[in-house]
N, C-alpha and C positions, 0 to 999 in steps of 0.2 A: 265474683264474676268469672265465668269460664272463658279461658283464653282461646282464640281461634286455633284451629288445628295446626296451621303452619308455624305458629310461634312455638308450639309444643315440640316441633321437630327441628328447631334450630339447633345447630351444633357448631363444632369447630374442627379444624384439621389438626390431627395429632400424629407426630412422627414417632412410631414405635417399632417393635421387632418385625412387624409385617410390612413396614414401609409407611408411606404416607396414607393415613386413613381419616375418615370423617367420623367424628364423635358426635352422636346425637343423643337426645333424651329418649332412652329406650322405654321409660316408664309410660310414656304416652303412646297409646295405640290409635291407629286411624279408626275413625268412626264412620267415615263416609267412603263412597267409591272413589272420590277425588283424592282423598287422603291415601287410600290404598295404592293408587297409581303413582302418586308422588313418592311413596315409600319404595315401590318397586324400582322407579327411576334412579333414586339415590343408591339403592343397593347395587344396581347394575354398574354404575360408575365407580362405586366403592370397590367392586370386584376387579374392575380394570386397573385401578390404582394399585390394588394389592397384588396384581399379576404383571407388574412391569418387567420382571425377569423373563416371563414368557414372551412378552412383546419384543424384548431385545433379542431373544432366540429366533423368533420369526423373522425379525429384520435381518439378523445375521445370515439366516438361511437364504433369504431373498437376495442379499448382496453376493453370497457365495455362488448362487445359481447364475446371477448376471455375470460374475467374473468367469465362471466356467464357459458360458456362451462366448464371452469375449476371447477367452484363451483358445477355444476350439476354432473360432474364426481366424484368430491370429496364426494358429498352427496351419490352417488351410492355406492362408495367404503365403505363409513362409514356405510351405511345401511347393506351392505354385511358383514362387519366386526362385526356389532352389531348382525346380525342374527347368525353368526358363534359363537359369544360369548354366546348367549342365548342357542344355541344347546349344546355347551360345558358345560354350567351350568346345563342344564337338564340332560345330560349324567352323569355328576359328581354327581348330586343329586340322580339319579337312582342307581348309584354304591354305594353311601353311604347308601342308603336305604337297598340295598341288603346286605351290610356288617352288618347293624343293625339287619337284619333278622338272619344272621349267628350267631351273638352274642346272640340273643334272644334264639335260639335253644340250644346253648351251656349252657345258664343259666338253661333252662328247664331240660336238661339232667343231669346237676350237681345236681339240686334239687331232681331229681328222684333217682339219685344214693344214696343220703343221706336218702331217704325215704324207700327204700327196695332193696333187692338183686336180685329181679326177674325182667326180662325185657320181655314184651310181647305186643301183639297187643291190649291188654285191657288198656294200660296206656295212659295218656294224650298226651305224645309225639307222639304216633302213631295215634291219633285221629285228623282228619283234622278240625273238628268243634272246638275242644279245641285249636288248633293252631291258628285258625282265631280269637278266642276270645282273645288270648294272644297278637296277632298283634294289635287288636283294642285297647287293654289296653295300648299300647304304643302310642296311638294317631294317628295311621296310618290306612288307609283304606285297609281292606283285599283284595279289588279289585285291589289295586295298589301294594300290597306286598303279594305274595304267598310263603308259606314255607312248605317243606316236609322233614320229618326225616325218614330215613330208617336204618335198622339194618344190618350192614355188616356181622355180625356173623350169620345171618339167611341164608347165601349163602354158596355154596361149595367153599372150599379153594383150589385153583389150586396149590399153592406152597406146599401143604401138601403131594404131591405125593412122595416127598423124606423124609426120616426120619430125615435128618439134612443137613444143609449147612455150609461150602462146603462139598460135598459128592456125592455119586452116588448110595447109597443103597436105593432101592425103598420101599415105604410104600404100601404094597400089599392091605391092607384094604381100603385105600383111592383110590387106582387105581380101585378097584372093584366098589366102590361107583360111581366114575366118569364114568366108563364104563357103569354101569347100567343106570345112568341118561341120557347119550348120546343115549343109545339104546331106552329107553322109549320115549324120546323127539324128536327122529329123524323124520323129515317130510316124508310124503309118497313118494313124488318125490324128489329124491336125487339131490340137486343143483350141478351145474358144479363146479368141483374143490373140492367138499366136501369129506372128508375122512369118513370112518366108525368109530364106537366107538373105536374099538381096535386100529386102525391106529392112531387116534388122541391121545389116552392115551399114546401109545408107543412113539409117536413123542414128546409129551409134557414132558415125563420123560427124554428123551435125551436132550431136550432144557434146562431143569433145572440142570441136573447133571454136575459135574465138570470134568468128564472123557470124554474128547473129542477125540475119536479115531474112528477106523473103527467098533468097537463093538457096533452096534446099538441094540436097544431093539426089540426083536422079528424080524419079517420080514418087519415090516412097520415103524420102527423107522427112525429117520433122525438126522444126525450130521451136522457139518459145511460144509462138502464137498457137501451135497445136496443143502443147501441154497446158497452156493457160485456159484453153477452151474446154477442158475435161470437166466432168462433174465435180471431181476433187482436184482443182487446178494446182499446179506447182510450176516452178521456173526451171528452165534448162540451164545447166551449170556453165556450159561453154568452157569447159576445162577438163582436166584428167579426172577419172574416177578415183576416189580415195578409199572406197570400200566396195567389196564385191556386191553388196546389197544394192548399191546405186545402179547396177546394171539392169535391175528389174524395173527401174523407172523409165527405161528407154522404150520407145514405141515398139510393140510387137514382141517384147520379151516377157515370157511367163514361166512359171515353174516347170511346166511339162514340155519345153521346147526341144528336149533331148530324149532319145529313145534309151531307156534304161538297159535293155537287152544289148544294144549296140555299144554303148560306152563302158559296159562292164567287161568287154573282151579283154582277157589277160589280167583282170583284176581279181582280187580276193572277193568271193561272193558275199562275204560278211560286210564288205564296205558299201556304204550307201553312196552310189554313184550319182552325182548331180552336177550342177553348174560349177559349184565350188571346187570340184575335183578337176575340172577341165580348164578353168580360166583364172587369171590372176590380174590384180591391178598393180603389181610390182614389176620391177625390171628396169628401173632407172639406170641409164647407162653411166658408167664411171667416167667415160671420156665425153665431156659435154661440148667439145669444139670451142671455137673462138668467140662465138656470139654471146655477149653478156646477157644475163638474165634469161637465157634460153635453156631448156632441158629436153632430153629425148629419152625414149624407151627403146632398148635394143631390139626387142621382138624375137630374140634368139631363144630357142627351147633346148633344154638339155635332153638329148635323145637317150641318155643312159638311165633316165628316170621317168620319161614321159609315158602316159598310158597309151595303150594300143590305138585308141580313137584319135589321140593327138598326133601320134606318129603317122597315121593314115592321112591326116590333113596336111602334114608337112611334106610328104612325098609328092613328087610330080604327078600331075593329073593322070589318072588311069593306073597308077601304081599303088593304090591304097591297099590292095590285097597283100602287098609285101610287108605291111606293118606287123602282121602276126609272125612272120619269119624273123624280123628284127627282135621282137619281144622274146621269142623262143630262144634265140641265140644268146642274148645277154643273160638269161636266167638258167641256161643249161648247166647241169652239174655232172660230176663224175659218177660212176656207177654206185659208189658208196653214199653219194648224196651229201658230202660234206664240203668239198671244194668245187668252186665254179670252174668250168672247162675253159672259158674264154675271158681274156682281159679286154677291157673296154677303153682302149687307148684311142687317140684321135684317128679317124678314118676307118674304124672297125667295121662300119656298115658295108664297106666294099667287099668284105669277105662273105657277105650274105647275099647281096643283090647287085646286079650289074646295071649301072646307069650310064647313059650317054654323057658326053662332055657337057652339053647344055643342061641336062637334067642334074648332073652332079654340081654344076655351078649354081643352079637355082636352089638345090637342096642345102648346100653349105652356107648359103646366105642366111638361113633361118635356124641353123642348129649350133649347139655348143656342147661341151663335154663336162663342164663344171658349173658350180652354182655358188651364190653368195646369200640368197634369201631362202629361208626355210620357215615352215609353219609348224607349230607344236600344239598338240592336243593332249592335255594331262587331266585325268580324272582321279580324284581322291575320295575315299569312303571312310567314314568314322562313325561307328555305332548307328548305322542306318542313314546317316546324312551324307549326301553326295554333292560334290562340287567339281565342275569342269572348267578349266581355263584354256582359252585359245590364244596363242601368242604368235606373232610374226617377228622373226629376229633376223638381223643382218650379221653375217660373219665377215670380218675384215682383219687385215694385217696392220699392226701398228707401225707407222713409219719410223718412230724413234727407237723402239725396242726390237722390231722384227717379229714380235710374238703375235699369235692369233687370239682374237677375242670376239665375243658376240654382244650385241646390244639389242634391246627390245624396241621394235618400231611401233608395234601395236599389240594391245592385249585386251581381251574382253572375257567376260564370264559367259559360259555356254549354257 
């Protein structure tokens, strides 16, 4: 009896030199189409088994390819992380350089305080060239670290509009000075939303006083009910301004309330002249009087450092043109241009302009010749990264040691 074709092709697995193979009865040949297909099927799988080394090679190549992709991606991420780290290091270095500049300025001012009691534009701290030399002496490139020291007491004190805090009694002398300044410095074209001089002064007085009711100052003042009725409402602080930016919250105060051409008189043209150059929220008086928990702002301006526009407002009414003469006198130098011609001791203005007794008395109520509060602007650059720090510092003499030192009142990143 003839066996079916699939019995004739039964075999067994044999492990030989070719690897694992299928041993079949090769004497029997397929006699039908189905037998031929089955023979081809078995031969295909037998070849696969015989080529396990090839399969291992293919698998190895595939794994290597995957690992290469992973390595390239890891390298990209590592490079990105390294770039981020370098950037962070550069920013950190720039910030530390800027802080070094702040401390350098504090040292310069402390040394100046020990040297004399007068603060003026003639001193090293106010001279950009001298500051650059001090920066270079630290081993830093002045091109990478710029430092500017300004006198806060050469500006008009906005908080001096009240006689004391808390309180609501106006300081009429300071209100007149501020009104005169805003009138003289007003731009020809009144900007949208800007108030007039009287309106701004009255509104600022109401912002500062602690009596928050319907009794506004004059016809143009403003209390909380006005600010709370705005499209973007906010409350009136009824206390002293703590930052110059708060001044722009007062009714009628906008960026363009001052004429740039006017307030740049006597100033370096490269300086951006704006409200921050003219006004300050500092000036707390050292002598607070006997009333407990009360404090006052002196309102006195250092005429040795004040901009021309501020000098004009301080002078008696009708004498504002003399401000240019005062500014020219204090900055006049000898023919070689190295030494200043005039010293700026107490009463020096009398050598420049003649004031009546009443005018002199009024003028001396609002002026001083020394300062204790300064603002510092320090910009540091490192590999394309730039950081600016703005600090306000107070210079004071230590009671125990008699030495001068400075402390930071406020610092922010510009």
